[in-house]
Residue, then its C-alpha position, 0 to 999 in steps of 0.5 A: m548178376g545177383h541184383f539182376w536176378t533179384f530185380l527179375t524176381y520182383v518183376h515176376s512177383l508183380a506181373g501176376p497181380t498187375v495182369m490179373l487184377l490191377y489192369p482189369l480193375y482199371a479197365s473195368v471202371r473205364a468200361i463202365e464209364s464209357p458209352s460203348k457196350l463192347d468194352d463192357e462185354q469184354w470185361l464182364a467176360y473176363w471176370i466170369l472166366y477169371s472167377f472160373l479159373t480161380l475156382m478151378e485152381m482151388v479144386a485142382a491145387p494138389i495137382l497144379q502144384w506139381i506142374p512147375i510152369w503153371y503160374q507162368a502159363k496162367v499169367l500168359f493165358i490171363a494176359w491173352l484174355v486181358l490185352p485189348q489186341f486179342r480180346g481173348a475173354s470175349f472170344i472164349y465167352e462167345k465160342f465156349v461159355r455162351e454155347q454151354l449156357r444155351k445148351y444147358c440153360g436155354e436162351v439166357g435173358k429170353d422169356h421161355p415157357h419153361k424158365n430155368k430155375f438157376t437163371d430165375f434165381l440169379q435174375p431179380k424180378k421186375g421192380e425188385h430193385e427200382a431204387y437203382 
């Protein structure tokens, strides 16, 4: 029985990095190489949400260390975001993130008379990166 628990410990320690990083990296490269834009949206949304979750964890680390199942809950949530059957990252982005962007930044990517300084900073000017 001791070997079984040792095996489960190894599987547990590999599950997080595999679900959160290895598979998304692989799928992101495949998405870039595919002609479809649907998978690009899924993986861009995933990396946005994963970055936000990581930043939130850094801030809330003293509180999260007291929640015994935080890591397991995080892995399950990330699996929901990642698995193609659910397309959770696209769902969360469409329902929540995009709404907040519209609310606070206006239509991202559209020309408005009152442009947002934050999006102006993030978007390169026309002709700035012509070498790409």
